[in-house]
C-alpha positions in Angstrom: -43.1 3.2 -31.1 -46.5 4.2 -32.6 -49.8 2.6 -31.5 -49.9 0.7 -34.9 -46.3 -0.6 -34.4 -47.1 -1.7 -30.8 -50.3 -3.4 -31.9 -48.6 -5.4 -34.7 -45.6 -6.2 -32.6 -47.8 -7.6 -29.9 -49.7 -9.7 -32.4 -46.5 -11.1 -33.9 -45.1 -11.9 -30.4 -48.3 -13.9 -29.8 -48.1 -15.6 -33.2 -51.4 -14.0 -34.3 -52.3 -12.2 -37.5 -53.8 -8.7 -37.7 -57.4 -8.1 -38.7 -57.9 -4.6 -40.3 -61.4 -3.9 -41.4 -62.4 -0.8 -43.4 -65.5 1.2 -43.3 -66.3 4.6 -44.9 -66.9 7.3 -42.4 -70.5 8.6 -42.6 -71.9 5.5 -44.3 -74.7 4.5 -44.0 -75.2 7.5 -41.7 -72.8 9.8 -39.8 -74.5 8.8 -36.5 -73.5 5.2 -37.0 -69.8 5.6 -37.7 -68.5 5.6 -34.1 -70.8 2.8 -33.0 -69.6 0.8 -36.0 -66.0 1.4 -35.1 -66.7 0.1 -31.6 -68.5 -2.9 -33.1 -65.5 -3.7 -35.2 -63.3 -3.7 -32.1 -65.8 -5.9 -30.2 -65.8 -8.3 -33.2 -62.0 -8.7 -33.0 -60.5 -5.9 -35.2 -56.9 -5.0 -34.3 -56.7 -1.8 -36.4 -59.5 0.2 -38.1 -59.1 1.7 -41.5 -61.6 4.6 -41.8 -62.3 5.8 -45.3 -62.4 9.6 -45.9 -65.3 10.2 -48.4 -64.1 11.6 -51.7 -65.9 12.4 -54.9 -63.5 10.5 -57.2 -62.2 7.5 -55.4 -60.2 6.1 -58.3 -58.8 3.0 -56.5 -62.2 1.9 -55.3 -64.8 -0.3 -56.9 -68.5 0.4 -57.1 -69.3 -0.7 -53.6 -66.9 1.7 -51.8 -67.7 4.4 -54.4 -71.4 4.2 -53.4 -70.4 4.4 -49.7 -68.4 7.6 -50.5 -71.4 9.1 -52.4 -73.8 8.3 -49.5 -71.5 9.9 -47.0 -70.8 13.0 -49.1 -74.6 13.5 -49.5 -74.8 13.7 -45.7 -72.1 16.4 -45.5 -69.2 14.2 -44.3 -65.7 15.5 -45.2 -62.3 15.3 -43.7 -63.1 17.6 -40.7 -66.1 15.6 -39.9 -64.1 12.3 -40.1 -61.5 13.8 -37.6 -64.3 14.7 -35.3 -65.6 11.1 -35.4 -62.1 9.7 -34.5 -62.0 12.2 -31.6 -65.4 10.9 -30.4 -64.2 7.3 -30.7 -61.1 8.1 -28.6 -63.3 9.2 -25.7 -63.9 5.6 -24.9 -61.1 3.7 -26.8 -57.5 4.8 -26.4 -56.0 1.6 -27.6 -57.2 0.6 -31.1 -55.2 2.2 -33.9 -57.1 4.2 -36.5 -55.8 4.7 -40.0 -57.4 7.3 -42.3 -57.6 6.0 -45.8 -58.3 8.3 -48.7 -57.0 10.7 -51.3 -54.7 13.6 -51.5 -57.2 16.3 -52.4 -58.9 16.8 -48.9 -55.5 16.9 -47.2 -54.1 19.4 -49.7 -57.1 21.6 -49.3 -56.7 21.7 -45.6 -52.9 21.9 -45.9 -50.5 19.2 -44.8 -49.3 21.0 -41.7 -52.8 21.8 -40.5 -53.9 18.3 -41.3 -51.1 16.7 -39.3 -51.9 18.8 -36.2 -55.6 18.1 -36.5 -55.0 14.3 -36.9 -52.7 14.2 -33.9 -55.3 16.1 -31.8 -58.1 13.7 -33.0 -56.1 10.6 -32.1 -55.3 9.3 -35.6 -52.5 6.8 -35.8 -51.7 6.7 -39.5 -52.8 7.6 -43.0 -52.9 5.8 -46.3 -53.2 8.3 -49.1 -53.8 6.4 -52.3 -52.4 9.1 -54.6 -49.3 10.1 -52.5 -46.5 8.2 -54.2 -43.5 7.7 -51.9 -41.1 9.8 -54.0 -43.4 12.8 -53.5 -44.1 12.7 -49.8 -40.9 12.1 -47.9 -41.4 15.3 -46.1 -45.0 14.5 -45.2 -44.0 11.0 -44.0 -41.2 12.6 -41.8 -43.6 15.1 -40.3 -46.1 12.3 -39.6 -43.4 10.2 -37.9 -42.2 13.2 -35.8 -45.8 13.3 -34.4 -45.9 9.6 -33.7 -48.1 8.7 -36.7 -47.4 6.3 -39.5 -47.6 6.7 -43.3 -48.8 3.6 -45.0 -48.3 2.9 -48.7 -49.8 0.6 -51.2 -48.0 -2.0 -53.2 -49.4 -4.0 -56.1 -48.8 -7.1 -58.2 -47.2 -4.8 -60.7 -44.8 -3.2 -58.3 -41.2 -3.5 -59.3 -38.4 -4.2 -56.9 -37.2 -0.6 -57.3 -40.7 0.7 -56.3 -40.9 -1.7 -53.4 -37.5 -0.4 -52.2 -38.7 3.2 -52.5 -41.7 2.4 -50.3 -39.5 0.5 -47.9 -37.3 3.6 -47.2 -40.2 5.6 -45.8 -43.1 3.3 -44.9 -44.0 2.9 -41.3 -46.7 1.0 -39.5 -47.4 -1.5 -42.2 -47.6 -1.7 -46.0 -50.8 -2.6 -47.7 -50.4 -5.1 -50.5 -53.2 -4.9 -53.1 -53.6 -8.6 -54.0 -55.4 -7.9 -57.3 -54.9 -5.9 -60.4 -57.9 -3.6 -60.4 -60.1 -1.8 -57.9 -61.4 -2.7 -54.5 -63.9 -5.6 -54.4 -62.9 -7.0 -57.8 -61.7 -10.3 -59.1 -60.7 -13.6 -57.5 -57.7 -14.1 -55.2 -54.7 -16.0 -56.5 -53.2 -17.2 -53.2 -50.1 -18.7 -54.9 -49.4 -15.3 -56.5 -49.8 -13.5 -53.2 -47.6 -16.1 -51.4 -44.9 -15.5 -54.1 -45.0 -11.7 -53.7 -44.8 -11.4 -50.0 -41.1 -12.6 -49.8 -40.2 -10.1 -52.5 -41.8 -7.3 -50.5 -40.1 -8.4 -47.3 -36.6 -8.2 -48.9 -37.0 -4.4 -49.0 -39.7 -3.6 -46.5 -39.1 -4.0 -42.8 -42.6 -3.3 -41.5 -45.5 -5.8 -41.5 -47.4 -6.6 -44.7 -51.2 -6.5 -44.7 -53.0 -7.9 -47.7 -56.4 -6.6 -49.0 -58.7 -6.4 -52.1 -60.8 -9.4 -52.8 -61.1 -10.9 -49.3 -64.8 -11.7 -48.9 -65.2 -14.4 -46.2 -63.6 -16.4 -43.5 -62.0 -18.9 -45.9 -60.2 -16.3 -48.0 -59.2 -14.3 -44.9 -57.7 -17.5 -43.3 -55.8 -18.3 -46.5 -54.4 -14.8 -46.8 -53.4 -14.7 -43.1 -51.3 -17.8 -43.7 -48.9 -15.8 -45.9 -49.2 -12.3 -44.6 -49.0 -10.4 -41.3 -52.5 -8.9 -41.5 -55.7 -9.2 -43.5 -57.6 -6.1 -44.7 -61.3 -6.4 -45.5 -63.5 -3.5 -46.8 -65.9 -3.9 -49.6 -67.5 -7.0 -48.1 -68.3 -5.0 -44.9 -69.9 -2.2 -47.0 -72.0 -4.8 -48.7 -73.1 -6.0 -45.3 -74.2 -2.5 -44.5 -76.0 -2.1 -47.8 -78.0 -5.3 -47.2 -78.9 -4.6 -43.6 -81.3 -2.0 -42.1 -79.7 0.8 -40.1 -81.3 -0.4 -36.9 -79.4 -3.7 -37.3 -76.2 -2.4 -38.9 -74.0 -2.4 -35.8 -74.9 -5.9 -34.7 -74.6 -7.2 -38.3 -71.1 -5.8 -38.7 -69.9 -7.0 -35.3 -71.2 -10.5 -36.1 -69.5 -10.6 -39.5 -66.1 -9.4 -38.2 -66.3 -11.9 -35.3 -66.7 -14.7 -37.9 -63.6 -13.4 -39.8 -61.7 -13.2 -36.5 -62.5 -16.8 -35.7 -61.5 -18.0 -39.2 -58.1 -16.2 -39.0 -57.4 -17.6 -35.5 -58.5 -21.1 -36.2 
């Protein structure tokens, strides 16, 4: 059982919901990424999604696009992100870390080399936005052979056939995109999310996390009532944009602690 699977199983056994925050590695500064990861854990994160900066993040809205741009300007790419995970692992062996990003950096490195490097760094899973399930069965199998999970996105437009395709090879959890559009956009329709989760669970045996459009404790609590985990990203990046670097770590920990309290209440 992977670290992600163990984490989510333990939460379910205790009738708790997962909190999965996202930050972009290298934003607002590479020196802050590992301290921010520790702050997320201190605030109550169960799993961390760590964004790999990319020049054309097509699934992301303006907020995360800006974060990627800032990180790229500071020279942060896939190898630097792996080094950050390795540094995080020096003092945290328990919290699962998922790399979230796009296919190009992995393809440039080579899938085989990436998998070895990810294992050695202490990565637990990857979510590659533009790896459709029908094109990466071998990649997912190689990941699982090394104890890592391959996480896939599902959307309001996903057909039952598509959900079943994902269900065949997904491990760890699946990430349900609650909105049509990019990260940070639109208003949540809780009834629509609540109607979609049972459809997904007919075909998918792993937990379902829900993200996109979760901005505060109230929306996080509402989503947690119908899902296994809550994913929150753009709102954290906005917190970083509106806070000085000297106060960034404390601000993020305080924000996530508030989300944790709301989910658990």
